[in-house]
C-alpha positions in Angstrom: -80.7 24.6 -53.8 -77.3 24.8 -52.1 -78.5 24.2 -48.6 -75.3 24.6 -46.6 -74.5 28.1 -47.9 -75.6 31.7 -47.4 -75.5 34.1 -50.3 -73.7 37.3 -49.3 -74.6 40.1 -51.7 -72.1 43.0 -51.7 -74.0 46.3 -52.0 -71.7 48.7 -50.2 -69.9 50.3 -53.1 -70.1 54.0 -53.7 -70.8 53.8 -57.5 -68.3 56.5 -58.3 -67.8 55.5 -61.9 -71.5 55.0 -62.5 -72.3 58.5 -61.2 -75.4 57.3 -59.2 -76.4 54.5 -57.0 -76.3 51.5 -59.4 -78.1 49.1 -57.0 -81.4 50.5 -58.3 -80.4 50.9 -61.9 -83.3 49.2 -63.9 -82.2 46.4 -66.1 -84.9 44.3 -67.9 -87.6 45.8 -65.7 -85.8 45.1 -62.4 -83.2 46.8 -60.3 -79.7 45.4 -60.3 -80.1 44.5 -56.6 -83.5 42.8 -57.1 -82.1 40.7 -60.0 -79.3 39.6 -57.8 -81.6 38.9 -54.8 -83.9 36.8 -57.0 -81.1 34.8 -58.4 -79.6 34.1 -55.0 -83.0 33.2 -53.5 -83.4 30.6 -56.3 -80.1 28.9 -55.2 -79.7 29.6 -51.4 -82.2 29.5 -48.5 -80.3 32.2 -46.6 -79.4 35.7 -47.9 -77.4 38.5 -46.4 -76.6 41.9 -48.0 -73.3 43.5 -47.1 -73.5 47.2 -46.7 -71.2 49.9 -45.2 -74.1 51.3 -43.1 -77.7 50.1 -42.6 -80.1 51.1 -45.5 -83.8 51.5 -45.3 -84.2 51.0 -49.1 -82.9 47.4 -49.1 -85.6 44.8 -48.1 -83.3 42.0 -47.0 -81.2 41.1 -43.9 -78.1 43.3 -43.8 -74.6 43.1 -42.3 -72.3 46.1 -41.9 -68.6 46.1 -42.4 -66.6 45.1 -39.3 -64.1 47.9 -40.0 -65.5 51.0 -41.7 -64.0 52.0 -45.1 -62.0 48.7 -45.2 -63.6 47.4 -48.5 -64.9 44.0 -49.4 -62.7 42.1 -47.1 -64.5 43.8 -44.1 -67.8 42.9 -45.7 -66.8 39.3 -46.2 -65.7 39.0 -42.5 -69.0 40.4 -41.4 -70.9 38.0 -43.6 -69.0 35.0 -42.4 -69.5 36.1 -38.8 -73.2 36.3 -39.2 -73.7 33.3 -41.4 -75.8 30.4 -40.0 -74.4 28.0 -42.6 -70.8 26.6 -43.0 -70.3 28.3 -46.3 -70.9 31.8 -47.8 -71.2 32.6 -51.5 -69.9 36.2 -52.0 -71.3 38.0 -55.0 -71.3 41.6 -56.1 -74.8 43.1 -56.6 -73.9 44.5 -60.1 -73.4 41.3 -62.1 -76.6 40.8 -64.1 -75.2 38.2 -66.5 -74.3 35.7 -63.7 -75.7 32.3 -64.5 -76.9 29.9 -61.8 -75.1 27.0 -63.5 -71.8 28.8 -63.0 -72.5 29.1 -59.3 -73.5 25.4 -59.1 -70.2 24.4 -60.9 -68.2 26.4 -58.4 -70.1 24.9 -55.5 -69.2 21.4 -56.6 -65.5 22.1 -55.8 -65.7 23.0 -52.2 -64.7 19.8 -50.5 -61.6 20.1 -48.3 -61.0 23.7 -49.2 -61.5 27.1 -47.5 -62.6 28.9 -50.7 -63.4 28.3 -54.4 -62.5 31.2 -56.6 -62.9 31.5 -60.4 -59.9 32.8 -62.2 -60.4 34.3 -65.7 -57.4 35.1 -67.8 -55.3 34.8 -64.7 -57.4 37.3 -62.7 -59.2 36.0 -59.6 -62.8 37.0 -59.0 -63.2 37.0 -55.2 -66.7 38.4 -55.4 -68.1 35.5 -57.3 -66.6 32.9 -54.9 -67.4 30.5 -52.1 -65.8 30.9 -48.7 -65.9 28.5 -45.7 -66.8 30.1 -42.4 -63.8 28.3 -41.0 -61.7 30.8 -43.0 -62.9 33.7 -40.9 -60.0 33.8 -38.4 -57.4 33.9 -41.2 -59.4 36.6 -43.0 -59.7 38.7 -39.9 -56.0 38.5 -39.3 -55.4 39.9 -42.8 -58.1 42.6 -42.3 -56.4 43.9 -39.1 -52.9 44.3 -40.7 -51.6 47.8 -41.2 -52.4 49.5 -44.5 -55.9 48.2 -45.0 -55.1 45.1 -47.1 -57.8 44.0 -49.4 -59.5 40.8 -50.4 -56.9 40.1 -53.1 -54.2 40.2 -50.4 -56.2 37.6 -48.3 -56.5 35.0 -51.0 -53.0 33.6 -50.8 -53.6 33.0 -47.1 -56.4 30.5 -47.8 -56.5 26.9 -49.1 -58.2 27.8 -52.4 -59.6 25.8 -55.3 -59.0 27.9 -58.3 -61.4 27.3 -61.2 -60.2 28.6 -64.5 -62.1 29.6 -67.6 -61.6 26.1 -69.2 -63.8 24.6 -66.5 -66.6 27.2 -67.0 -66.7 27.9 -70.8 -69.0 24.9 -71.5 -71.6 26.7 -69.3 -70.9 30.3 -70.3 -69.0 30.4 -73.5 -68.3 34.1 -73.4 -67.7 34.1 -69.6 -70.1 37.0 -69.4 -71.2 35.8 -65.9 -68.1 37.7 -64.5 -68.9 41.1 -66.1 -70.0 43.8 -63.7 -71.6 47.2 -64.3 -69.2 50.0 -63.3 -69.8 52.7 -65.8 -72.8 54.2 -67.8 -71.4 52.4 -70.8 -71.6 49.1 -69.0 -75.2 49.9 -68.1 -76.1 50.8 -71.6 -74.7 47.5 -72.9 -76.8 45.6 -70.2 -79.9 47.5 -71.3 -79.3 46.5 -74.9 -78.8 42.9 -73.8 -81.8 42.5 -71.5 -84.1 45.2 -72.8 -85.6 48.1 -70.8 
């Protein structure tokens, strides 16, 4: 259990490429959202779900974006604002392959930093990352800049520990933990992997 951290599950996407609400896509007998909730509850004592608007079909505490239609950065700011712990682990709800050991490895690198972000093949994964609540003022400053800057634009503003694939491959050789389900083809592959 990572006691000093709240899991912030991002469930506010519009699932355009999937063609339907992917949160309730059944993978291995569970919805994507429920799989993520169960994994987060096994690691964190506090859970929040980031949504654009309150939803009756999500049975978990919810936080709404501080600025409507401003993307994940707005959701992260809302989660940090409402967190009762000094850290937040931000995770997308559509990552069924994510291993708890990967999360624990990332958590071990937080000391003295504002964020811990995995970087795979040079690409940061800001929605599988730890953020200190102390980073909220900086993130809010970025959020309120003209042009709706996103979470990627905010990363250079923080003191980040970047964890590349070489520090994770011993846990997840194929680095599948970082795969999300965006399309029907992704969903079909997950169904083959986990079963119906």
